C-alpha positions in Angstrom: -21.8 -6.6 51.5 -25.2 -7.7 50.3 -25.0 -11.0 49.3 -25.6 -13.0 46.6 -23.6 -10.3 45.0 -23.6 -9.1 41.4 -21.0 -11.5 40.3 -23.0 -14.5 42.1 -25.9 -14.3 39.7 -24.4 -13.8 36.7 -21.7 -15.4 34.6 -19.7 -13.7 32.2 -20.0 -14.9 28.7 -18.7 -13.9 25.1 -21.6 -10.9 23.6 -23.2 -12.5 21.0 -23.1 -9.2 18.8 -19.5 -7.8 19.8 -15.9 -9.0 19.2 -12.6 -7.5 18.6 -10.7 -8.0 15.4 -7.7 -5.8 13.9 -8.2 -6.0 10.1 -7.4 -3.2 8.4 -9.8 -1.4 6.0 -9.2 -2.8 2.4 -9.0 1.1 0.7 -5.9 1.5 2.8 -4.0 -0.8 0.4 -2.8 0.8 -3.2 -1.3 -2.0 -5.4 -4.9 -2.6 -6.6 -5.7 0.9 -7.7 -2.9 2.7 -8.8 -2.1 0.6 -12.3 -4.0 -1.2 -14.1 -4.8 -5.1 -14.1 -4.2 -7.1 -16.6 -5.5 -10.8 -16.6 -4.0 -13.6 -18.2 -5.1 -17.2 -18.8 -1.4 -18.5 -18.6 1.2 -17.6 -16.0 3.4 -16.2 -18.3 3.6 -14.3 -21.3 5.0 -11.5 -23.6 3.6 -7.9 -24.0 4.8 -5.4 -26.7 6.5 -2.1 -26.3 6.5 0.6 -29.1 9.2 3.1 -29.2 8.2 6.3 -28.1 10.2 8.6 -29.8 9.9 7.2 -33.6 6.1 8.4 -32.9 7.3 11.8 -32.0 9.8 12.3 -34.8 8.9 15.2 -37.3 9.5 13.2 -40.8 6.6 14.7 -42.8 7.9 16.7 -46.0 6.8 18.2 -49.1 5.7 16.2 -52.0 6.0 17.7 -55.1 4.1 16.7 -57.9 4.3 12.9 -58.9 6.7 11.7 -56.1 6.8 9.4 -53.8 5.5 10.9 -50.2 7.9 10.6 -47.4 7.8 7.3 -45.3 9.0 5.5 -42.3 8.1 3.2 -39.6 8.3 2.1 -35.8 10.0 -0.7 -33.9 8.3 -2.8 -31.9 9.9 -4.8 -29.1 8.5 -8.3 -28.7 10.7 -9.6 -25.6 9.4 -8.2 -22.5 7.2 -10.6 -20.5 6.0 -11.3 -17.0 5.6 -14.6 -15.2 3.2 -14.8 -12.3 4.7 -16.2 -9.0 2.1 -17.8 -6.8 1.6 -16.7 -3.2 -0.5 -18.7 -0.6 -1.2 -18.8 2.9 -3.6 -20.8 5.1 -5.0 -21.3 8.5 -6.1 -24.6 10.1 -9.1 -25.3 12.3 -8.8 -28.3 14.1 -12.2 -29.8 14.5 -12.1 -30.0 18.3 -11.7 -26.1 18.6 -14.2 -25.1 16.3 -16.8 -27.7 17.6 -16.2 -26.0 21.0 -15.8 -22.4 19.8 -18.8 -19.7 20.9 -21.3 -18.8 18.2 -20.1 -15.3 18.2 -16.3 -16.4 16.7 -17.8 -18.0 13.7 -14.1 -19.1 12.8 -14.2 -20.3 9.4 -15.1 -16.7 8.3 -12.3 -15.3 10.2 -10.1 -17.7 9.0 -11.3 -16.5 5.6 -10.5 -12.6 6.4 -7.2 -13.5 8.1 -5.9 -15.2 5.1 -7.1 -12.6 2.8 -5.4 -9.7 5.0 -2.2 -11.5 4.8 -2.0 -11.5 1.0 -3.1 -7.8 0.7 -0.2 -7.1 3.1 2.3 -9.1 0.8 1.0 -7.9 -2.3 1.2 -4.2 -1.0 5.1 -4.7 0.1 5.3 -6.2 -3.4 4.2 -3.1 -4.8 6.2 -0.9 -2.5 9.4 -2.8 -3.6 8.9 -2.7 -7.2 7.6 0.6 -7.6 8.0 2.5 -4.3 11.5 2.9 -4.4 14.9 4.9 -5.9 16.7 3.5 -8.6 13.4 2.4 -10.4 12.1 5.6 -12.0 13.8 8.0 -14.7 13.9 10.9 -12.1 14.8 10.5 -8.7 14.3 13.5 -5.9 15.6 13.4 -2.7 14.0 15.1 0.2 17.0 17.0 2.4 16.5 19.4 5.6 18.6 22.2 3.8 20.8 23.5 1.1 19.3 21.1 -1.6 21.7 20.7 -4.7 21.0 18.5 -7.7 18.2 16.3 -7.7 17.1 17.1 -4.0 14.9 19.2 -2.7 13.7 20.6 0.5 11.6 18.1 2.8 7.9 18.9 2.2 7.4 19.0 6.3 9.0 22.2 6.1 6.8 25.0 5.7 9.8 27.0 3.2 9.4 23.9 1.1 7.6 24.4 -2.2 5.2 21.0 -2.6 3.0 22.8 -5.3 6.4 23.7 -7.7 7.8 20.7 -7.2 4.7 18.9 -8.2 4.1 20.9 -11.1 7.8 20.8 -12.1 7.8 16.9 -12.3 4.5 16.9 -14.0 6.0 19.2 -16.7 9.4 16.9 -16.9 7.5 13.9 -17.2 4.9 15.8 -20.1 7.7 16.9 -21.8 10.1 13.6 -22.2 6.6 11.4 -22.8 3.8 13.4 -24.1 1.7 12.0 -21.5 0.8 13.9 -18.5 0.6 11.9 -15.5 -2.3 12.0 -13.8 -1.7 10.1 -10.5 0.4 10.9 -6.9 0.4 8.0 -4.5 2.1 8.9 -1.1 3.0 7.1 1.9 0.5 8.6 4.7 3.5 10.3 6.7 3.8 12.5 3.0 -0.3 12.8 3.1 0.1 14.8 6.6 2.6 16.9 5.6 0.9 18.1 2.6 -2.3 18.6 3.9 -0.5 20.9 7.1 1.6 22.8 4.7 1.0 26.3 4.9 0.9 26.7 0.9 -1.4 24.1 0.3 -4.0 25.5 3.1 -3.7 28.9 1.8 -4.1 27.9 -2.0 -7.6 25.9 -0.9 -8.9 28.3 1.7 -10.9 30.7 -0.4 -11.2 28.1 -3.5 -14.8 26.9 -2.3 -12.7 23.1 -1.8 -13.4 23.4 1.7 -16.8 21.7 1.8 -19.8 24.3 3.5 -19.2 27.7 4.0 -17.3 28.9 7.3 -15.9 25.2 7.0 -12.2 25.2 7.9 -9.6 24.4 5.2 -9.3 20.5 5.4 -6.7 19.2 2.6 -8.1 15.7 1.7 -6.7 13.6 -1.4 -9.5 14.9 -3.2 -8.6 18.6 -2.7 -5.3 17.6 -3.3 -6.0 16.2 -6.5 -8.0 19.3 -8.1 -5.0 21.4 -6.7 -2.3 19.8 -8.3 -4.5 19.2 -11.7 -4.6 15.3 -11.2 -6.8 12.6 -11.6 -5.8 10.5 -8.6 -4.2 10.9 -5.3 -3.5 8.0 -3.5 -2.7 7.7 0.2 -0.7 4.2 1.3 -2.3 3.7 4.8 -1.4 0.2 5.4 0.6 -0.8 7.8 3.0 -4.4 8.5 4.5 -5.9 11.8 7.6 -6.2 10.9 8.5 -8.2 14.3 8.5 -12.0 14.8 5.5 -13.8 16.3 6.2 -13.8 20.3 8.3 -10.3 20.1 7.0 -7.0 20.7 4.9 -5.9 17.4 6.8 -3.2 15.5 4.3 -1.8 13.3 4.8 0.7 10.5 3.6 2.3 7.5 4.4 0.1 4.4 4.5 3.4 2.4 7.2 4.8 4.0 8.1 9.0 3.8 8.0 8.4 -0.1 5.9 9.5 -3.0 5.3 8.7 -6.8 3.7 10.6 -9.4 3.0 8.7 -12.8 0.7 8.3 -15.8 -1.5 5.3 -15.3 -4.4 5.0 -18.1 -8.2 4.0 -16.5 -7.6 0.5 -18.4 -4.9 -1.6 -19.9 -5.3 -1.9 -23.9 -3.9 -2.0 -27.0 -1.2 0.9 -27.4 -1.8 2.3 -24.3 0.9 3.4 -22.6 1.6 3.1 -18.3 4.0 3.4 -16.1 2.8 0.0 -15.1 0.8 -2.8 -15.1 -0.1 -5.4 -12.8 -0.3 -8.6 -14.3 -3.1 -11.6 -12.9 -2.9 -15.3 -13.7 -6.8 -15.3 -13.6 -6.9 -18.7 -15.3 -4.8 -20.5 -12.3 -7.5 -20.5 -9.1 -10.9 -21.3 -10.2 -13.3 -18.9 -8.9 -10.3 -16.1 -8.7 -11.1 -12.4 -8.7 -9.9 -9.6 -11.0 -6.8 -10.0 -9.1 -5.7 -13.8 -9.5 -6.7 -14.4 -5.5 -9.3 -16.7 -4.2 -10.2 -18.5 -1.1 -10.8 -22.5 -0.9 -11.8 -24.4 1.9 -11.2 -28.2 2.3 -11.2 -30.8 5.5 -7.9 -32.7 6.2 -9.1 -36.0 7.9 -5.1 -36.6 8.8 -5.1 -34.0 11.2 -8.8 -33.8 11.9 -8.9 -30.1 10.5 -10.3 -27.5 8.1 -8.2 -25.3 5.8 -8.3 -22.3 4.8 -6.3 -21.6 2.1 -6.1 -18.2 0.0 -3.9 -18.1 -3.3 -3.2 -15.1 -5.6 -0.9 -15.1 -8.8 0.8 -11.7 -9.9 3.4 -9.6 -11.5 3.9 -5.9 -11.0 5.5 -4.9 -13.9 7.4 -1.6 -14.5 6.7 -1.0 -18.4 7.6 3.0 -18.7 10.2 4.4 -16.4 10.0 7.7 -18.0 6.1 8.2 -16.9 7.4 7.8 -13.2 8.8 10.7 -11.1 9.4 9.5 -8.1 10.4 11.8 -4.7 12.1 9.5 -1.9 12.4 10.7 2.0 10.5 13.5 0.9 9.4 14.4 4.9 11.6 14.6 7.6 
């Protein structure tokens, strides 16, 4: 063996332009995008809801000369309220480790990203618990392997199923009972995969011009699904979580599971503007908080010789109109 060897003349050191982390893309999370965000300078407050039936009743009548016109009114409920719980998470950087770290690590920046990532997961989990669950919306449909009865339908992962018909029926059902046409479909990643490969959907887009350049394969994406279903938005819940405790073998899974939610949601909140849900945020709590009420702070703790990077978020995700949502539970096998 020739001497010196390659190992003798080079001491391994961290590359200054490469590091490996496992932060998920922020676009994987849907909690910030499905329903409008309503900022509040106070932690709690009330909001008004109108009785939809009062607006949709036919009460106008013929008017005879010199007589009163028919009249009526509408009911307003001022009892609904929200309360923005505060969520927080921090990462401490002891000064000895920070001073001794290689330059590539940039521990404070990494800590800020780590903290923000944890907050995204917490909010996504809360969104799924509040909205992406059975017994929340007026209509629940459950996917089954065979012989659907009642509020059931075949799994969309079954080639014999009819997801186009199911979603069209859901749109019409909500529209007929509310007067509003659902415009947003939110699906778990497993559900999106099933829709992407479903023969009925592939066949619909094959010759529709939705596939991009001529000769390209019939490829389904969120935009083509939105066009096919006549929706404004298709959101895919791609975020994952590790349900294992620290030190145990990692156990990752999609937060969205095998579910889908069709809902009506306006582009923004406003007076007399209905929505299936709203996200209320307490943006008056933390200085510099973004529209989601989230902010990161940094401060030194002299007693333990460390710098704390802390994130806080204050929000309440509220169901506003259960009849503006239509839920598909266990919709793929």
